[in-house]
N, CA, C, O and the ligand as a Tripos MOL2 file, in Angstrom:
@<TRIPOS>MOLECULE
protein
  289   287    73     0     0
PROTEIN
NO_CHARGES

@<TRIPOS>ATOM
      1 N         -44.1780  -12.3820   30.4220 N.3       1 MET1
      2 CA        -43.0380  -12.8550   29.6340 C.3       1 MET1
      3 C         -42.0890  -13.6490   30.5230 C.2       1 MET1
      4 O         -41.6530  -13.1420   31.5570 O.2       1 MET1
      5 N         -41.7630  -14.8640   30.1500 N.am      2 PRO2
      6 CA        -40.8530  -15.6750   30.9680 C.3       2 PRO2
      7 C         -39.3960  -15.2940   30.7550 C.2       2 PRO2
      8 O         -38.6890  -15.9090   29.9570 O.2       2 PRO2
      9 N         -38.9680  -14.2920   31.4680 N.am      3 ILE3
     10 CA        -37.5750  -13.8690   31.3570 C.3       3 ILE3
     11 C         -36.7470  -14.5840   32.4160 C.2       3 ILE3
     12 O         -37.0410  -14.5070   33.6090 O.2       3 ILE3
     13 N         -35.7190  -15.2730   31.9680 N.am      4 TYR4
     14 CA        -34.8620  -15.9900   32.8920 C.3       4 TYR4
     15 C         -33.4460  -15.4510   32.8150 C.2       4 TYR4
     16 O         -32.9850  -14.9670   31.7820 O.2       4 TYR4
     17 N         -32.7750  -15.5560   33.9570 N.am      5 GLU5
     18 CA        -31.3910  -15.0900   34.0300 C.3       5 GLU5
     19 C         -30.4670  -16.2980   33.9880 C.2       5 GLU5
     20 O         -30.7080  -17.3100   34.6460 O.2       5 GLU5
     21 N         -29.4260  -16.1730   33.2150 N.am      6 TYR6
     22 CA        -28.5030  -17.2900   33.0440 C.3       6 TYR6
     23 C         -27.0780  -16.8480   33.3210 C.2       6 TYR6
     24 O         -26.7080  -15.6850   33.1590 O.2       6 TYR6
     25 N         -26.2960  -17.8370   33.7460 N.am      7 HIS7
     26 CA        -24.8710  -17.6070   33.9750 C.3       7 HIS7
     27 C         -24.0960  -18.6380   33.1770 C.2       7 HIS7
     28 O         -24.3310  -19.8400   33.3020 O.2       7 HIS7
     29 N         -23.1740  -18.1630   32.3600 N.am      8 CYS8
     30 CA        -22.4050  -19.0650   31.5150 C.3       8 CYS8
     31 C         -21.2990  -19.7290   32.3190 C.2       8 CYS8
     32 O         -20.5450  -19.0660   33.0320 O.2       8 CYS8
     33 N         -21.2160  -21.0430   32.1930 N.am      9 ASN9
     34 CA        -20.1710  -21.7830   32.8960 C.3       9 ASN9
     35 C         -18.8190  -21.6440   32.2130 C.2       9 ASN9
     36 O         -17.7770  -21.8790   32.8250 O.2       9 ASN9
     37 N         -18.8430  -21.2680   30.9700 N.am     10 GLU10
     38 CA        -17.6080  -21.2460   30.1910 C.3      10 GLU10
     39 C         -16.8750  -19.9040   30.3220 C.2      10 GLU10
     40 O         -15.6850  -19.8680   30.6370 O.2      10 GLU10
     41 N         -17.5850  -18.8190   30.0790 N.am     11 CYS11
     42 CA        -16.9210  -17.5180   30.0700 C.3      11 CYS11
     43 C         -17.4240  -16.6050   31.1840 C.2      11 CYS11
     44 O         -16.9390  -15.4840   31.3340 O.2      11 CYS11
     45 N         -18.4010  -17.0820   31.9710 N.am     12 GLY12
     46 CA        -18.8730  -16.2940   33.1020 C.3      12 GLY12
     47 C         -19.8370  -15.1890   32.7190 C.2      12 GLY12
     48 O         -20.1350  -14.3110   33.5280 O.2      12 GLY12
     49 N         -20.3170  -15.2270   31.5060 N.am     13 ASN13
     50 CA        -21.2380  -14.1980   31.0440 C.3      13 ASN13
     51 C         -22.5970  -14.3370   31.7310 C.2      13 ASN13
     52 O         -23.1490  -15.4340   31.8150 O.2      13 ASN13
     53 N         -23.1270  -13.2210   32.2190 N.am     14 ASP14
     54 CA        -24.4720  -13.2170   32.7870 C.3      14 ASP14
     55 C         -25.4120  -12.5300   31.8080 C.2      14 ASP14
     56 O         -25.1110  -11.4510   31.2980 O.2      14 ASP14
     57 N         -26.5480  -13.1580   31.5510 N.am     15 PHE15
     58 CA        -27.4760  -12.5580   30.6050 C.3      15 PHE15
     59 C         -28.8880  -13.0150   30.9090 C.2      15 PHE15
     60 O         -29.1140  -14.0030   31.6080 O.2      15 PHE15
     61 N         -29.8260  -12.2670   30.3650 N.am     16 GLU16
     62 CA        -31.2220  -12.6540   30.4930 C.3      16 GLU16
     63 C         -31.7730  -12.9600   29.1140 C.2      16 GLU16
     64 O         -31.3570  -12.3790   28.1130 O.2      16 GLU16
     65 N         -32.7120  -13.8780   29.0860 N.am     17 THR17
     66 CA        -33.3120  -14.2120   27.7960 C.3      17 THR17
     67 C         -34.7310  -14.7050   28.0000 C.2      17 THR17
     68 O         -35.0910  -15.2080   29.0650 O.2      17 THR17
     69 N         -35.5080  -14.5500   26.9770 N.am     18 LEU18
     70 CA        -36.8630  -15.0870   27.0010 C.3      18 LEU18
     71 C         -36.8090  -16.5550   26.6290 C.2      18 LEU18
     72 O         -36.1540  -16.9330   25.6580 O.2      18 LEU18
     73 N         -37.4940  -17.3770   27.3980 N.am     19 VAL19
     74 CA        -37.4840  -18.8070   27.1320 C.3      19 VAL19
     75 C         -38.9080  -19.2990   26.9580 C.2      19 VAL19
     76 O         -39.7660  -19.0770   27.8120 O.2      19 VAL19
     77 N         -39.1440  -19.9530   25.8680 N.am     20 PHE20
     78 CA        -40.4660  -20.5040   25.6160 C.3      20 PHE20
     79 C         -40.3840  -22.0240   25.6150 C.2      20 PHE20
     80 O         -39.5450  -22.6090   24.9300 O.2      20 PHE20
     81 N         -41.2480  -22.6500   26.3770 N.am     21 GLY21
     82 CA        -41.2720  -24.1060   26.4270 C.3      21 GLY21
     83 C         -39.9580  -24.6730   26.9190 C.2      21 GLY21
     84 O         -39.4030  -24.2200   27.9210 O.2      21 GLY21
     85 N         -39.4720  -25.6620   26.2070 N.am     22 SER22
     86 CA        -38.2360  -26.3290   26.6120 C.3      22 SER22
     87 C         -37.0730  -25.9080   25.7300 C.2      22 SER22
     88 O         -36.1530  -26.6780   25.4530 O.2      22 SER22
     89 N         -37.1510  -24.6660   25.3040 N.am     23 GLN23
     90 CA        -36.0960  -24.1340   24.4480 C.3      23 GLN23
     91 C         -34.7400  -24.2350   25.1360 C.2      23 GLN23
     92 O         -34.6050  -23.9140   26.3170 O.2      23 GLN23
     93 N         -33.7530  -24.6770   24.3990 N.am     24 GLU24
     94 CA        -32.4210  -24.8180   24.9660 C.3      24 GLU24
     95 C         -31.6850  -23.4890   24.8740 C.2      24 GLU24
     96 O         -31.7000  -22.8180   23.8410 O.2      24 GLU24
     97 N         -31.0480  -23.1290   25.9640 N.am     25 VAL25
     98 CA        -30.3630  -21.8440   26.0250 C.3      25 VAL25
     99 C         -28.8630  -22.0590   26.0800 C.2      25 VAL25
    100 O         -28.3700  -22.8650   26.8680 O.2      25 VAL25
    101 N         -28.1560  -21.3470   25.2540 N.am     26 VAL26
    102 CA        -26.7000  -21.3700   25.3000 C.3      26 VAL26
    103 C         -26.1920  -19.9370   25.4080 C.2      26 VAL26
    104 O         -26.9240  -18.9830   25.1470 O.2      26 VAL26
    105 N         -24.9420  -19.8050   25.7910 N.am     27 CYS27
    106 CA        -24.3540  -18.4870   25.9480 C.3      27 CYS27
    107 C         -24.2930  -17.7570   24.6070 C.2      27 CYS27
    108 O         -23.8210  -18.3160   23.6180 O.2      27 CYS27
    109 N         -24.7730  -16.4980   24.5680 N.am     28 PRO28
    110 CA        -24.7370  -15.7350   23.3210 C.3      28 PRO28
    111 C         -23.3260  -15.3540   22.9140 C.2      28 PRO28
    112 O         -23.0780  -14.9950   21.7630 O.2      28 PRO28
    113 N         -22.4080  -15.4310   23.8540 N.am     29 LYS29
    114 CA        -21.0250  -15.0470   23.5330 C.3      29 LYS29
    115 C         -20.2080  -16.2210   23.0220 C.2      29 LYS29
    116 O         -19.5280  -16.1260   22.0000 O.2      29 LYS29
    117 N         -20.2890  -17.3560   23.7670 N.am     30 CYS30
    118 CA        -19.4020  -18.4690   23.4330 C.3      30 CYS30
    119 C         -20.1680  -19.7540   23.1530 C.2      30 CYS30
    120 O         -19.5650  -20.7970   22.9000 O.2      30 CYS30
    121 N         -21.5010  -19.6810   23.1980 N.am     31 SER31
    122 CA        -22.3380  -20.8630   22.9700 C.3      31 SER31
    123 C         -22.0380  -21.9800   23.9580 C.2      31 SER31
    124 O         -22.2550  -23.1560   23.6630 O.2      31 SER31
    125 N         -21.5410  -21.6090   25.1220 N.am     32 GLY32
    126 CA        -21.2190  -22.5960   26.1480 C.3      32 GLY32
    127 C         -22.4350  -22.9800   26.9670 C.2      32 GLY32
    128 O         -23.5330  -22.4520   26.7870 O.2      32 GLY32
    129 N         -22.2030  -23.9150   27.8690 N.am     33 ASN33
    130 CA        -23.2750  -24.3480   28.7590 C.3      33 ASN33
    131 C         -23.5880  -23.2740   29.7870 C.2      33 ASN33
    132 O         -22.6920  -22.5990   30.2940 O.2      33 ASN33
    133 N         -24.8680  -23.1270   30.0840 N.am     34 VAL34
    134 CA        -25.2880  -22.0940   31.0270 C.3      34 VAL34
    135 C         -26.1110  -22.6990   32.1540 C.2      34 VAL34
    136 O         -26.7490  -23.7390   31.9880 O.2      34 VAL34
    137 N         -26.0860  -22.0410   33.2890 N.am     35 ASN35
    138 CA        -26.9510  -22.3810   34.4020 C.3      35 ASN35
    139 C         -28.0340  -21.3310   34.5320 C.2      35 ASN35
    140 O         -27.7690  -20.1350   34.4020 O.2      35 ASN35
    141 N         -29.2410  -21.7730   34.7870 N.am     36 ARG36
    142 CA        -30.2860  -20.7920   35.0320 C.3      36 ARG36
    143 C         -30.1570  -20.2660   36.4490 C.2      36 ARG36
    144 O         -30.0490  -21.0320   37.4060 O.2      36 ARG36
    145 N         -30.1690  -18.9500   36.5680 N.am     37 VAL37
    146 CA        -30.1270  -18.3240   37.8740 C.3      37 VAL37
    147 C         -31.5540  -18.0440   38.3050 C.2      37 VAL37
    148 O         -32.2790  -17.2920   37.6550 O.2      37 VAL37
    149 N         -31.9420  -18.6540   39.4040 N.am     38 MET38
    150 CA        -33.3020  -18.4510   39.8890 C.3      38 MET38
    151 C         -33.3860  -17.1020   40.5780 C.2      38 MET38
    152 O         -33.3140  -16.9980   41.8030 O.2      38 MET38
    153 N         -33.5390  -16.0880   39.7680 N.am     39 SER39
    154 CA        -33.5550  -14.7400   40.3010 C.3      39 SER39
    155 C         -34.9030  -14.4070   40.9220 C.2      39 SER39
    156 O         -35.9490  -14.5590   40.2900 O.2      39 SER39
    157 N         -34.8630  -13.9560   42.1510 N.am     40 CYS40
    158 CA        -36.1050  -13.5660   42.8110 C.3      40 CYS40
    159 C         -36.6640  -12.3030   42.1700 C.2      40 CYS40
    160 O         -37.8640  -12.0340   42.2180 O.2      40 CYS40
    161 N         -35.7570  -11.5370   41.5690 N.am     41 CYS41
    162 CA        -36.1400  -10.2260   41.0720 C.3      41 CYS41
    163 C         -37.1220  -10.3220   39.9160 C.2      41 CYS41
    164 O         -38.1110   -9.5910   39.8580 O.2      41 CYS41
    165 N         -36.8360  -11.2260   39.0050 N.am     42 SER42
    166 CA        -37.6750  -11.3330   37.8260 C.3      42 SER42
    167 C         -39.0860  -11.7490   38.2020 C.2      42 SER42
    168 O         -40.0660  -11.2890   37.6170 O.2      42 SER42
    169 N         -39.1700  -12.6380   39.2000 N.am     43 PHE43
    170 CA        -40.4760  -13.1180   39.5870 C.3      43 PHE43
    171 C         -41.2160  -12.0920   40.4410 C.2      43 PHE43
    172 O         -42.4290  -11.9240   40.3200 O.2      43 PHE43
    173 N         -40.4740  -11.4200   41.2940 N.am     44 LYS44
    174 CA        -41.1080  -10.4880   42.2030 C.3      44 LYS44
    175 C         -41.5970   -9.2340   41.5040 C.2      44 LYS44
    176 O         -42.7430   -8.8180   41.6670 O.2      44 LYS44
    177 N         -40.7110   -8.6440   40.7270 N.am     45 SER45
    178 CA        -41.0060   -7.3310   40.1810 C.3      45 SER45
    179 C         -42.0020   -7.4040   39.0290 C.2      45 SER45
    180 O         -42.7360   -6.4500   38.7700 O.2      45 SER45
    181 N         -42.0200   -8.5310   38.3470 N.am     46 GLY46
    182 CA        -42.9190   -8.6440   37.2090 C.3      46 GLY46
    183 C         -42.3240   -8.0000   35.9770 C.2      46 GLY46
    184 O         -41.3360   -7.2700   36.0550 O.2      46 GLY46
    185 N         -42.9310   -8.2740   34.8480 N.am     47 ALA47
    186 CA        -42.3750   -7.8240   33.5810 C.3      47 ALA47
    187 C         -42.3800   -6.3050   33.4760 C.2      47 ALA47
    188 O         -41.4670   -5.7110   32.9010 O.2      47 ALA47
    189 N         -43.4050   -5.6850   34.0300 N.am     48 GLY48
    190 CA        -43.5320   -4.2500   33.8990 C.3      48 GLY48
    191 C         -42.4740   -3.4930   34.6720 C.2      48 GLY48
    192 O         -42.1210   -2.3620   34.3380 O.2      48 GLY48
    193 N         -41.9700   -4.1490   35.7230 N.am     49 ASP49
    194 CA        -40.9900   -3.4940   36.5640 C.3      49 ASP49
    195 C         -39.5590   -3.7910   36.1460 C.2      49 ASP49
    196 O         -38.6020   -3.2190   36.6690 O.2      49 ASP49
    197 N         -39.4450   -4.6850   35.2060 N.am     50 PHE50
    198 CA        -38.1100   -5.1380   34.8360 C.3      50 PHE50
    199 C         -37.3360   -4.0130   34.1660 C.2      50 PHE50
    200 O         -37.7410   -3.4880   33.1290 O.2      50 PHE50
    201 N         -36.2250   -3.6590   34.7730 N.am     51 LYS51
    202 CA        -35.4420   -2.5530   34.2510 C.3      51 LYS51
    203 C         -34.2070   -3.0770   33.5300 C.2      51 LYS51
    204 O         -33.5520   -4.0240   33.9650 O.2      51 LYS51
    205 N         -33.9240   -2.4330   32.4310 N.am     52 THR52
    206 CA        -32.6960   -2.7670   31.7360 C.3      52 THR52
    207 C         -31.8340   -1.5110   31.6940 C.2      52 THR52
    208 O         -31.7940   -0.7910   30.6970 O.2      52 THR52
    209 N         -31.1630   -1.2760   32.7840 N.am     53 SER53
    210 CA        -30.3020   -0.1060   32.8510 C.3      53 SER53
    211 C         -29.0170   -0.3630   32.0810 C.2      53 SER53
    212 O         -28.7670   -1.4800   31.6280 O.2      53 SER53
    213 N         -28.2250    0.6470   31.9390 N.am     54 GLY54
    214 CA        -27.0050    0.5080   31.1730 C.3      54 GLY54
    215 C         -25.8620   -0.0710   31.9680 C.2      54 GLY54
    216 O         -24.7100   -0.0030   31.5410 O.2      54 GLY54
    217 N         -26.1640   -0.6400   33.1190 N.am     55 SER55
    218 CA        -25.0990   -1.1330   33.9870 C.3      55 SER55
    219 C         -24.5580   -2.4650   33.5070 C.2      55 SER55
    220 O         -23.5900   -2.9750   34.0710 O.2      55 SER55
    221 N         -25.1520   -3.0300   32.4930 N.am     56 GLY56
    222 CA        -24.6570   -4.2990   31.9880 C.3      56 GLY56
    223 C         -25.4510   -5.4590   32.5170 C.2      56 GLY56
    224 O         -26.1540   -6.1240   31.7560 O.2      56 GLY56
    225 N         -25.3590   -5.7190   33.8000 N.am     57 SER57
    226 CA        -26.1010   -6.8220   34.3850 C.3      57 SER57
    227 C         -27.3910   -6.2990   34.9940 C.2      57 SER57
    228 O         -27.5630   -5.0970   35.1970 O.2      57 SER57
    229 N         -28.2730   -7.2110   35.2730 N.am     58 SER58
    230 CA        -29.5200   -6.8290   35.9060 C.3      58 SER58
    231 C         -29.3060   -6.6190   37.3920 C.2      58 SER58
    232 O         -28.4360   -7.2370   38.0050 O.2      58 SER58
    233 N         -30.0910   -5.7630   37.9440 N.am     59 SER59
    234 CA        -30.0970   -5.6000   39.3840 C.3      59 SER59
    235 C         -31.5290   -5.3540   39.8040 C.2      59 SER59
    236 O         -32.3980   -5.1100   38.9670 O.2      59 SER59
    237 N         -31.7680   -5.4190   41.0870 N.am     60 CYS60
    238 CA        -33.1350   -5.2320   41.5430 C.3      60 CYS60
    239 C         -33.1460   -4.3010   42.7400 C.2      60 CYS60
    240 O         -32.0980   -3.9290   43.2690 O.2      60 CYS60
    241 N         -34.3330   -3.9340   43.1540 N.am     61 SER61
    242 CA        -34.4500   -3.0510   44.2960 C.3      61 SER61
    243 C         -34.1740   -3.7840   45.5980 C.2      61 SER61
    244 O         -33.8930   -3.1640   46.6230 O.2      61 SER61
    245 N         -34.2580   -5.1150   45.5490 N.am     62 GLY62
    246 CA        -34.0540   -5.9100   46.7520 C.3      62 GLY62
    247 C         -32.5930   -6.0790   47.0990 C.2      62 GLY62
    248 O         -32.2440   -6.2540   48.2660 O.2      62 GLY62
    249 N         -31.7560   -6.0290   46.1190 N.am     63 CYS63
    250 CA        -30.3230   -6.1790   46.3810 C.3      63 CYS63
    251 C         -29.5610   -5.4820   45.2790 C.2      63 CYS63
    252 O         -30.1150   -5.1580   44.2290 O.2      63 CYS63
    253 N         -28.3050   -5.2590   45.5240 N.am     64 THR64
    254 CA        -27.4940   -4.5810   44.5250 C.3      64 THR64
    255 C         -26.6000   -5.5490   43.7660 C.2      64 THR64
    256 O         -25.8230   -5.1500   42.8990 O.2      64 THR64
    257 N         -26.7210   -6.8260   44.1040 N.am     65 SER65
    258 CA        -25.8900   -7.8140   43.4330 C.3      65 SER65
    259 C         -26.3670   -8.0280   42.0170 C.2      65 SER65
    260 O         -27.5700   -8.0660   41.7580 O.2      65 SER65
    261 N         -25.4510   -8.1660   41.1200 N.am     66 SER66
    262 CA        -25.8250   -8.3690   39.7300 C.3      66 SER66
    263 C         -26.4170   -9.7520   39.5150 C.2      66 SER66
    264 O         -27.1520   -9.9750   38.5520 O.2      66 SER66
    265 N         -26.1020  -10.6720   40.4010 N.am     67 SER67
    266 CA        -26.6280  -12.0200   40.2290 C.3      67 SER67
    267 C         -27.8110  -12.2900   41.1450 C.2      67 SER67
    268 O         -28.4610  -13.3300   41.0370 O.2      67 SER67
    269 N         -28.0890  -11.3570   42.0430 N.am     68 CYS68
    270 CA        -29.1870  -11.5040   42.9910 C.3      68 CYS68
    271 C         -29.0350  -12.7630   43.8360 C.2      68 CYS68
    272 O         -30.0280  -13.2830   44.3430 O.2      68 CYS68
    273 N         -27.8350  -13.2540   43.9940 N.am     69 SER69
    274 CA        -27.6370  -14.5040   44.7080 C.3      69 SER69
    275 C         -27.7710  -14.3170   46.2150 C.2      69 SER69
    276 O         -27.8260  -15.2930   46.9620 O.2      69 SER69
    277 N         -27.8230  -13.0860   46.6520 N.am     70 THR70
    278 CA        -27.8620  -12.8410   48.0840 C.3      70 THR70
    279 C         -29.2670  -12.5820   48.6000 C.2      70 THR70
    280 O         -29.4670  -12.4300   49.8050 O.2      70 THR70
    281 N         -30.2330  -12.5300   47.7080 N.am     71 CYS71
    282 CA        -31.5650  -12.1400   48.1600 C.3      71 CYS71
    283 C         -32.5920  -13.2390   47.9730 C.2      71 CYS71
    284 O         -33.7760  -12.9530   47.7940 O.2      71 CYS71
    285 N         -32.1650  -14.4790   48.0110 N.am     72 HIS72
    286 CA        -33.1560  -15.5530   48.0070 C.3      72 HIS72
    287 C         -32.6160  -16.7430   48.7510 C.2      72 HIS72
    288 O         -33.2970  -17.7610   48.8650 O.2      72 HIS72
    289 ZN        -20.1320  -17.9190   27.5850 Zn       73 ZN73
@<TRIPOS>BOND
     1     1     2 1
     2     2     3 1
     3     3     4 2
     4     3     5 am
     5     5     6 1
     6     6     7 1
     7     7     8 2
     8     7     9 am
     9     9    10 1
    10    10    11 1
    11    11    12 2
    12    11    13 am
    13    13    14 1
    14    14    15 1
    15    15    16 2
    16    15    17 am
    17    17    18 1
    18    18    19 1
    19    19    20 2
    20    19    21 am
    21    21    22 1
    22    22    23 1
    23    23    24 2
    24    23    25 am
    25    25    26 1
    26    26    27 1
    27    27    28 2
    28    27    29 am
    29    29    30 1
    30    30    31 1
    31    31    32 2
    32    31    33 am
    33    33    34 1
    34    34    35 1
    35    35    36 2
    36    35    37 am
    37    37    38 1
    38    38    39 1
    39    39    40 2
    40    39    41 am
    41    41    42 1
    42    42    43 1
    43    43    44 2
    44    43    45 am
    45    45    46 1
    46    46    47 1
    47    47    48 2
    48    47    49 am
    49    49    50 1
    50    50    51 1
    51    51    52 2
    52    51    53 am
    53    53    54 1
    54    54    55 1
    55    55    56 2
    56    55    57 am
    57    57    58 1
    58    58    59 1
    59    59    60 2
    60    59    61 am
    61    61    62 1
    62    62    63 1
    63    63    64 2
    64    63    65 am
    65    65    66 1
    66    66    67 1
    67    67    68 2
    68    67    69 am
    69    69    70 1
    70    70    71 1
    71    71    72 2
    72    71    73 am
    73    73    74 1
    74    74    75 1
    75    75    76 2
    76    75    77 am
    77    77    78 1
    78    78    79 1
    79    79    80 2
    80    79    81 am
    81    81    82 1
    82    82    83 1
    83    83    84 2
    84    83    85 am
    85    85    86 1
    86    86    87 1
    87    87    88 2
    88    87    89 am
    89    89    90 1
    90    90    91 1
    91    91    92 2
    92    91    93 am
    93    93    94 1
    94    94    95 1
    95    95    96 2
    96    95    97 am
    97    97    98 1
    98    98    99 1
    99    99   100 2
   100    99   101 am
   101   101   102 1
   102   102   103 1
   103   103   104 2
   104   103   105 am
   105   105   106 1
   106   106   107 1
   107   107   108 2
   108   107   109 am
   109   109   110 1
   110   110   111 1
   111   111   112 2
   112   111   113 am
   113   113   114 1
   114   114   115 1
   115   115   116 2
   116   115   117 am
   117   117   118 1
   118   118   119 1
   119   119   120 2
   120   119   121 am
   121   121   122 1
   122   122   123 1
   123   123   124 2
   124   123   125 am
   125   125   126 1
   126   126   127 1
   127   127   128 2
   128   127   129 am
   129   129   130 1
   130   130   131 1
   131   131   132 2
   132   131   133 am
   133   133   134 1
   134   134   135 1
   135   135   136 2
   136   135   137 am
   137   137   138 1
   138   138   139 1
   139   139   140 2
   140   139   141 am
   141   141   142 1
   142   142   143 1
   143   143   144 2
   144   143   145 am
   145   145   146 1
   146   146   147 1
   147   147   148 2
   148   147   149 am
   149   149   150 1
   150   150   151 1
   151   151   152 2
   152   151   153 am
   153   153   154 1
   154   154   155 1
   155   155   156 2
   156   155   157 am
   157   157   158 1
   158   158   159 1
   159   159   160 2
   160   159   161 am
   161   161   162 1
   162   162   163 1
   163   163   164 2
   164   163   165 am
   165   165   166 1
   166   166   167 1
   167   167   168 2
   168   167   169 am
   169   169   170 1
   170   170   171 1
   171   171   172 2
   172   171   173 am
   173   173   174 1
   174   174   175 1
   175   175   176 2
   176   175   177 am
   177   177   178 1
   178   178   179 1
   179   179   180 2
   180   179   181 am
   181   181   182 1
   182   182   183 1
   183   183   184 2
   184   183   185 am
   185   185   186 1
   186   186   187 1
   187   187   188 2
   188   187   189 am
   189   189   190 1
   190   190   191 1
   191   191   192 2
   192   191   193 am
   193   193   194 1
   194   194   195 1
   195   195   196 2
   196   195   197 am
   197   197   198 1
   198   198   199 1
   199   199   200 2
   200   199   201 am
   201   201   202 1
   202   202   203 1
   203   203   204 2
   204   203   205 am
   205   205   206 1
   206   206   207 1
   207   207   208 2
   208   207   209 am
   209   209   210 1
   210   210   211 1
   211   211   212 2
   212   211   213 am
   213   213   214 1
   214   214   215 1
   215   215   216 2
   216   215   217 am
   217   217   218 1
   218   218   219 1
   219   219   220 2
   220   219   221 am
   221   221   222 1
   222   222   223 1
   223   223   224 2
   224   223   225 am
   225   225   226 1
   226   226   227 1
   227   227   228 2
   228   227   229 am
   229   229   230 1
   230   230   231 1
   231   231   232 2
   232   231   233 am
   233   233   234 1
   234   234   235 1
   235   235   236 2
   236   235   237 am
   237   237   238 1
   238   238   239 1
   239   239   240 2
   240   239   241 am
   241   241   242 1
   242   242   243 1
   243   243   244 2
   244   243   245 am
   245   245   246 1
   246   246   247 1
   247   247   248 2
   248   247   249 am
   249   249   250 1
   250   250   251 1
   251   251   252 2
   252   251   253 am
   253   253   254 1
   254   254   255 1
   255   255   256 2
   256   255   257 am
   257   257   258 1
   258   258   259 1
   259   259   260 2
   260   259   261 am
   261   261   262 1
   262   262   263 1
   263   263   264 2
   264   263   265 am
   265   265   266 1
   266   266   267 1
   267   267   268 2
   268   267   269 am
   269   269   270 1
   270   270   271 1
   271   271   272 2
   272   271   273 am
   273   273   274 1
   274   274   275 1
   275   275   276 2
   276   275   277 am
   277   277   278 1
   278   278   279 1
   279   279   280 2
   280   279   281 am
   281   281   282 1
   282   282   283 1
   283   283   284 2
   284   283   285 am
   285   285   286 1
   286   286   287 1
   287   287   288 2
@<TRIPOS>SUBSTRUCTURE
     1 MET1         2 RESIDUE 1 A MET
     2 PRO2         6 RESIDUE 1 A PRO
     3 ILE3        10 RESIDUE 1 A ILE
     4 TYR4        14 RESIDUE 1 A TYR
     5 GLU5        18 RESIDUE 1 A GLU
     6 TYR6        22 RESIDUE 1 A TYR
     7 HIS7        26 RESIDUE 1 A HIS
     8 CYS8        30 RESIDUE 1 A CYS
     9 ASN9        34 RESIDUE 1 A ASN
    10 GLU10       38 RESIDUE 1 A GLU
    11 CYS11       42 RESIDUE 1 A CYS
    12 GLY12       46 RESIDUE 1 A GLY
    13 ASN13       50 RESIDUE 1 A ASN
    14 ASP14       54 RESIDUE 1 A ASP
    15 PHE15       58 RESIDUE 1 A PHE
    16 GLU16       62 RESIDUE 1 A GLU
    17 THR17       66 RESIDUE 1 A THR
    18 LEU18       70 RESIDUE 1 A LEU
    19 VAL19       74 RESIDUE 1 A VAL
    20 PHE20       78 RESIDUE 1 A PHE
    21 GLY21       82 RESIDUE 1 A GLY
    22 SER22       86 RESIDUE 1 A SER
    23 GLN23       90 RESIDUE 1 A GLN
    24 GLU24       94 RESIDUE 1 A GLU
    25 VAL25       98 RESIDUE 1 A VAL
    26 VAL26      102 RESIDUE 1 A VAL
    27 CYS27      106 RESIDUE 1 A CYS
    28 PRO28      110 RESIDUE 1 A PRO
    29 LYS29      114 RESIDUE 1 A LYS
    30 CYS30      118 RESIDUE 1 A CYS
    31 SER31      122 RESIDUE 1 A SER
    32 GLY32      126 RESIDUE 1 A GLY
    33 ASN33      130 RESIDUE 1 A ASN
    34 VAL34      134 RESIDUE 1 A VAL
    35 ASN35      138 RESIDUE 1 A ASN
    36 ARG36      142 RESIDUE 1 A ARG
    37 VAL37      146 RESIDUE 1 A VAL
    38 MET38      150 RESIDUE 1 A MET
    39 SER39      154 RESIDUE 1 A SER
    40 CYS40      158 RESIDUE 1 A CYS
    41 CYS41      162 RESIDUE 1 A CYS
    42 SER42      166 RESIDUE 1 A SER
    43 PHE43      170 RESIDUE 1 A PHE
    44 LYS44      174 RESIDUE 1 A LYS
    45 SER45      178 RESIDUE 1 A SER
    46 GLY46      182 RESIDUE 1 A GLY
    47 ALA47      186 RESIDUE 1 A ALA
    48 GLY48      190 RESIDUE 1 A GLY
    49 ASP49      194 RESIDUE 1 A ASP
    50 PHE50      198 RESIDUE 1 A PHE
    51 LYS51      202 RESIDUE 1 A LYS
    52 THR52      206 RESIDUE 1 A THR
    53 SER53      210 RESIDUE 1 A SER
    54 GLY54      214 RESIDUE 1 A GLY
    55 SER55      218 RESIDUE 1 A SER
    56 GLY56      222 RESIDUE 1 A GLY
    57 SER57      226 RESIDUE 1 A SER
    58 SER58      230 RESIDUE 1 A SER
    59 SER59      234 RESIDUE 1 A SER
    60 CYS60      238 RESIDUE 1 A CYS
    61 SER61      242 RESIDUE 1 A SER
    62 GLY62      246 RESIDUE 1 A GLY
    63 CYS63      250 RESIDUE 1 A CYS
    64 THR64      254 RESIDUE 1 A THR
    65 SER65      258 RESIDUE 1 A SER
    66 SER66      262 RESIDUE 1 A SER
    67 SER67      266 RESIDUE 1 A SER
    68 CYS68      270 RESIDUE 1 A CYS
    69 SER69      274 RESIDUE 1 A SER
    70 THR70      278 RESIDUE 1 A THR
    71 CYS71      282 RESIDUE 1 A CYS
    72 HIS72      286 RESIDUE 1 A HIS
    73 ZN73       289 GROUP 0 **** ****
């Protein structure tokens, strides 16, 4: 499953979503422009390892940052 992590430029919302093909992604909160976050976690851990804990944002075993910006 192509799960990508996005960061909203408008309200700062971080979220993950499934993207198929060239589907356009907008923020689910404000429909603003988003940047795709090239998270190492999603690619490394694979779909089976992907955890959705109740912490709000995603995190991985490689780092504790919610954006994983420090581990790639
Ligand atoms: Zn937003």
